[in-house]
C-alpha positions in Angstrom: -57.3 -65.9 45.3 -58.6 -63.9 42.6 -59.3 -61.0 44.8 -55.8 -61.1 46.3 -54.3 -61.1 42.9 -56.5 -58.2 41.9 -55.4 -56.5 45.1 -51.8 -57.1 44.4 -52.3 -55.9 40.8 -54.0 -52.8 42.0 -51.3 -52.3 44.6 -48.6 -52.5 41.9 -50.6 -50.2 39.7 -51.2 -47.8 42.5 -47.5 -48.0 43.3 -46.5 -47.2 39.8 -49.0 -44.3 39.6 -47.8 -43.0 43.0 -44.2 -43.3 41.7 -45.0 -41.5 38.4 -47.0 -38.8 40.3 -44.1 -38.2 42.7 -41.6 -37.9 39.8 -43.8 -35.5 38.0 -43.8 -33.1 41.0 -40.2 -33.6 41.9 -38.0 -30.6 40.7 -35.7 -31.8 38.1 -32.9 -30.1 36.2 -32.6 -30.9 32.5 -29.5 -29.4 30.9 -29.1 -29.3 27.2 -25.7 -28.5 26.0 -25.0 -27.7 22.5 -21.4 -27.3 21.5 -20.5 -26.0 18.2 -16.8 -26.5 17.4 -15.0 -25.3 14.3 -11.7 -27.1 14.0 -9.2 -25.1 12.0 -6.1 -26.6 10.8 -3.6 -24.0 9.5 -0.8 -25.3 7.3 2.5 -23.9 8.4 5.3 -23.4 5.9 3.1 -23.2 2.9 1.8 -19.7 3.3 -1.9 -20.9 2.9 -4.5 -21.8 5.5 -7.2 -24.4 5.1 -10.8 -23.6 6.0 -10.2 -19.8 6.2 -8.3 -20.1 9.5 -5.3 -17.9 10.7 -2.4 -19.1 12.7 -2.3 -18.3 16.4 -1.6 -14.6 17.0 -3.0 -13.6 13.5 -6.3 -11.9 13.0 -8.6 -12.7 10.0 -10.3 -9.9 8.2 -11.8 -10.6 4.8 -9.7 -13.0 2.9 -6.4 -12.2 4.8 -4.8 -12.9 8.0 -3.0 -10.0 9.8 -0.2 -10.0 12.3 0.3 -6.9 14.5 3.8 -7.2 16.0 4.6 -6.4 19.6 8.3 -6.1 18.9 10.1 -3.3 17.1 12.2 -3.8 14.0 13.4 -1.6 11.3 11.6 -1.7 7.9 13.9 -4.2 6.2 13.9 -6.5 9.3 10.1 -6.3 9.5 10.0 -7.2 5.8 12.2 -10.2 6.2 10.3 -11.3 9.4 7.0 -11.3 7.4 8.5 -13.2 4.6 9.7 -15.9 6.9 6.2 -16.3 7.9 5.1 -16.8 4.3 3.6 -13.3 4.4 4.4 -9.7 3.5 4.2 -6.3 5.1 0.7 -5.3 4.9 -0.7 -3.8 1.6 -3.8 -1.8 2.4 -6.0 -1.2 -0.7 -9.8 -0.9 0.3 -11.4 1.5 2.7 -12.6 -1.4 4.7 -9.0 -2.6 5.1 -7.8 0.9 6.2 -10.6 0.9 8.8 -9.7 -2.5 10.2 -5.9 -1.9 10.2 -6.4 1.5 11.8 -8.7 0.4 14.5 -6.6 -2.6 15.3 -3.3 -0.7 15.4 -4.5 2.1 17.7 -2.5 3.7 19.6 0.8 2.4 18.1 2.6 3.3 14.9 3.4 0.4 12.5 5.5 -0.2 9.4 3.4 -0.9 6.3 4.6 -2.5 3.1 5.1 0.8 1.3 8.4 2.3 0.2 10.0 4.4 -2.5 13.4 2.9 -2.0 13.5 0.6 -5.0 12.3 3.0 -7.7 12.0 6.5 -6.1 8.2 6.3 -6.5 6.0 5.0 -3.8 5.0 1.3 -4.2 3.8 -1.6 -2.2 6.1 -4.6 -1.4 4.5 -6.5 -4.4 5.7 -3.6 -6.7 2.2 -2.3 -7.4 2.1 1.5 -7.3 0.6 3.3 -4.4 -2.4 5.1 -5.8 -4.6 6.0 -2.7 -3.5 9.2 -1.1 -3.6 8.8 2.6 -0.6 10.8 3.6 -0.7 13.1 6.6 -0.6 16.8 5.6 2.8 17.7 4.3 3.9 14.1 3.7 5.8 12.4 2.3 8.5 15.0 2.7 11.5 12.7 2.2 13.4 14.5 5.0 17.2 13.6 4.8 19.5 12.9 7.7 23.1 12.3 6.9 23.4 9.3 9.1 20.0 7.8 8.2 19.6 8.8 4.7 16.2 9.9 3.2 12.8 8.8 4.3 12.0 5.9 2.0 9.6 3.8 4.1 6.0 4.4 5.2 4.4 3.8 8.5 0.8 4.2 9.7 -0.2 6.7 12.4 -3.0 5.8 14.9 -5.3 8.1 12.8 -4.9 5.9 9.8 -2.7 8.3 7.9 0.8 7.6 6.5 4.1 9.3 7.1 7.4 8.7 5.4 10.2 7.8 7.8 13.8 6.6 7.8 13.8 2.9 7.2 16.3 2.3 10.0 13.9 3.5 12.6 12.5 0.7 14.8 8.8 0.3 15.3 6.1 -2.3 15.3 4.9 -3.7 11.9 1.9 -5.5 10.4 2.2 -8.7 8.2 -0.4 -9.9 5.9 -1.0 -13.3 4.2 -4.0 -14.4 2.2 -6.2 -17.4 3.2 
């Protein structure tokens, strides 16, 4: 009896080793999936965003979110549209912002938040004076057309330089809000 139990024991042990040996040589696929998810919740209606996220359709650069419109409005309509989004027409200060806005806006022209309509001097929509000179050669020229008036609003050319234009002209626009 003893030998039969030992035979049975060996048989089970041999079976186990055989099974382990077969599994070791069987091709297997081991897939490791790592998913990193950053959940952003943007607060609508408050003008702020949590966790540095921008709303759908907006692009984050630095500490701001930018919206490059696909529709064309005049300068005042563009300003109002941005304000309804708790934003403002873009105010471009640093060289990095100029580069980002220019590269993102190519090849179209866009209204920016720069005008001389309020005071006769060029200022941003937040009433800070425009100090960086990025006008196209010969601009601003304040060209006057009787029907449209003088050119009191600025737009950005695809080359990153500014031009003054009649505010009633319709074109795309860029909104900005801070995160």
